[in-house]
C-alpha positions in Angstrom: 144.2 98.1 154.7 144.7 94.5 153.5 142.4 92.9 156.1 141.1 89.4 155.4 137.4 88.8 156.1 136.1 85.4 157.0 132.9 84.4 155.3 130.4 83.4 158.0 127.1 81.6 157.5 123.7 81.9 159.2 123.7 80.2 162.6 127.5 79.7 162.8 129.1 80.2 166.2 131.9 82.8 166.3 134.7 83.3 168.8 134.4 87.0 169.9 137.0 87.1 172.6 139.2 89.5 170.7 136.7 91.7 169.0 136.3 91.8 165.2 135.6 93.9 162.2 132.2 93.1 160.8 131.5 93.8 157.2 128.2 93.6 155.4 128.3 91.5 152.2 125.7 93.6 150.4 126.7 97.2 151.1 130.3 96.9 152.5 129.6 98.8 155.7 132.2 97.8 158.3 131.8 98.0 162.1 134.5 97.5 164.7 132.8 95.4 167.5 133.8 95.0 171.1 132.5 92.8 173.8 132.6 92.9 177.6 131.2 91.0 180.6 129.6 93.0 183.3 127.7 91.5 186.3 127.3 88.2 184.4 125.9 89.9 181.3 127.6 90.0 177.9 127.7 93.5 176.4 128.4 94.4 172.8 129.2 97.8 171.2 129.9 98.7 167.6 131.5 101.6 165.9 131.4 102.4 162.2 134.8 102.2 160.6 134.5 104.8 157.9 138.0 104.3 156.5 137.7 100.5 156.2 134.2 100.9 154.7 135.5 103.2 152.0 138.4 100.9 151.2 136.1 97.8 151.1 133.6 99.5 148.9 136.3 100.8 146.5 138.4 97.6 146.3 135.8 94.8 146.6 133.2 96.2 144.1 130.6 96.4 146.8 127.7 98.7 146.0 126.7 101.2 148.6 123.0 100.7 148.1 120.1 99.4 150.1 118.1 98.6 147.0 118.6 94.9 147.5 117.1 95.1 151.0 113.7 96.2 149.7 
């Protein structure tokens, strides 16, 4: 599970042609995202990656809390 995450910043453009794993900096929740184009519209779907989330929370000292969001 040694996946490297790239730190992104607000407003930064990101190439999404190959999909990506998206991890929250605060709580460590990871989503696997996919994109598709249908009839000229860009579609996005995301799935929770429970295994990667558990690994990230354990290894990266990320707290599974929403307290910081309040």
